[in-house]
N, C-alpha and C positions, 0 to 999 in steps of 0.2 A: 504494499500499500504506500509506503514512505517512498519507493522508488518511482512509483506511478506519479506522485506529486512532483517530484524532481523532474521527470521527463516533461511533464506538461508544462512546468515553469521554464524549462530550456526551450521548448517549441514555442511558447509565448513570446519569450525574449528574443528568440531568433527571427520570428515573424516580424516584430516590432523593428528590429534592426534592419531587415530588409526593406520594409516600407519606408524607412528613412533614407533610403539610397545606399545601403551597405555601409554605413558609418559616415557618410558624407554629411556631417552636421552643419557645414559651413554655410550651406545654402539657407539655414535658418536666420532669418533677419530678427536681431534683437531691437526692440524699441526702448528708446530712452526710458529712464525711470519716471521722470516727470510726466511723460505721455501716458505711461501705464497707470500711473496714479489718477491723473484726470479722466481717463477712460473708466477706471473703476469707480470712481466718484459719480460719473454720468449713469453708469448702470445701476448704482445704488439710488438713483433719483436725483444726485445733485444736490440735495437739500440738506446735507450734512450739517451746515452752519445752523441751520434751524432746530436740528435734532441734537445739537450739543457736540457735534463732531469738531475735530481739531484741524485747524489750518486748512480748511476749506472755504471756498467762496470768496468774495471780495472783502477787503477791509470793512466796507459798509455793512455787509452781510453780517460778518462776525461780530461787529461792533453792536449791531441790532440784537443779533441773538444772545450776546453776553448781557446786554440791557434788559431784554425781556426775562432772562433766567433771574437777574437780580430784582427786577420789579416784582416777580412772583415770589420770591424767596423773602425780600425785604419790604415789601408794600411800599413801594417808592411813590412819593408825591410826583405830580407832574414836572415841577421844577427839578426834583431830584433826576428824574427820568432824563430829562433834557441834558442835565449837567453829566450825568454818568455816560450818556451815549457819546457826547462830545469828548470826554476823556478817552473812552474805549475807541472811538474812531481815530484819535491821534496816536494812540499807543498801538493799535493795530496796523496802522501805516509804519510806525517805527519798527514793528516785529517783521513786516514784510521786507523792509530795507535791511534789517539784520539777517533774514534768511538768504537774500539775494546776495549781500556782501561777504557773508561767511560760509558759503557752501563748501562742504566737505571739512570744515573746521569746527567740529561740535563743541570743542571746550570754548572757543570764542563765542560761539552762538549761545551756549549755556549761560556764559558770563553776562553777556549782553541782555539775554533774556531775564536773569535775575535782576539786573539793573532796572529793567523796565517794569518788572512786577513791584520792585521797591517804590518806584515813582508811583505806580498804580495806588498802592496803599497809601501813601502820603495824600494824594489827591482825593481818594476816597474818604479820608478822614475829615476834609473840609466840607464834604457834601452830605455824609450820613450822620445821623443822630448816634449818641453813643450805644444805644440799645441796638441799632441797625449794624453798627460797626461790630460789635460782639458777636451778632449772631452771623455776620458775613464771615469773621474770622474764625468761627467755630465750624462753619460750613466748609471753609477752605481747608481747614486742617482736617476735617474728617474725609475729605475727598483725597488729600494727600495721602492718609493712612491707608484709605481704601486702594489706592494706586499702589502704594508700596507693598501691601500685603498681597494684591492680586497679581503683581507684576506688570500691571498695564500702565503705559505711560513713562516708565523708567527707561534705562538704558537697555537696548536690544542685546541680546546674547546671541552669538553664533554657536549653536550646538551641532 
C-alpha cells in the first residue's frame, strides 16, 4: 500500500513537470510584488480600507476609515471628527512618503512609522477628552497585545 502511494506521487510529479515543459520554468513570467498585492486587493473587493485593512486604498480612504473606527469607538463630536480626519489625512500622506522613500529598508521604515505614531498620539491629546484618550490608549494597547499574541502584524518570519 505504501509503495502504491509513492508510485502515484512520482507519476503525478512527473506529469506536472512534463506539463511545465520538462523543467523549462524560465517561461513563467513573474509579476512585481506590488502588482500582485494590487490584484489581490481588487479580488477581495478593494474595500480593505473600509474593513480595517492595512496600507490599502488612498491616503484619503485610509484617513476616513481610521476616523470612522475612532468615531465609533470614542463617540466623537462633529468637530472632533473633522479634526481627527485632518490629522489622519496628513499622517497617512506622510506614511505613503515613508513607504515610497524607504522601500526595502525595513528598519528605517519602522523608525519613521514610530515617529509618526508619536506625532499622532500628541495630536490626539489636543483633540480628545481625557476619557476618550484613555479609551483610545486602552484599545490601542489591546490591539498590540492581540497582534503580538496572534503573530499578525509583526515581523514576517521565513520558515
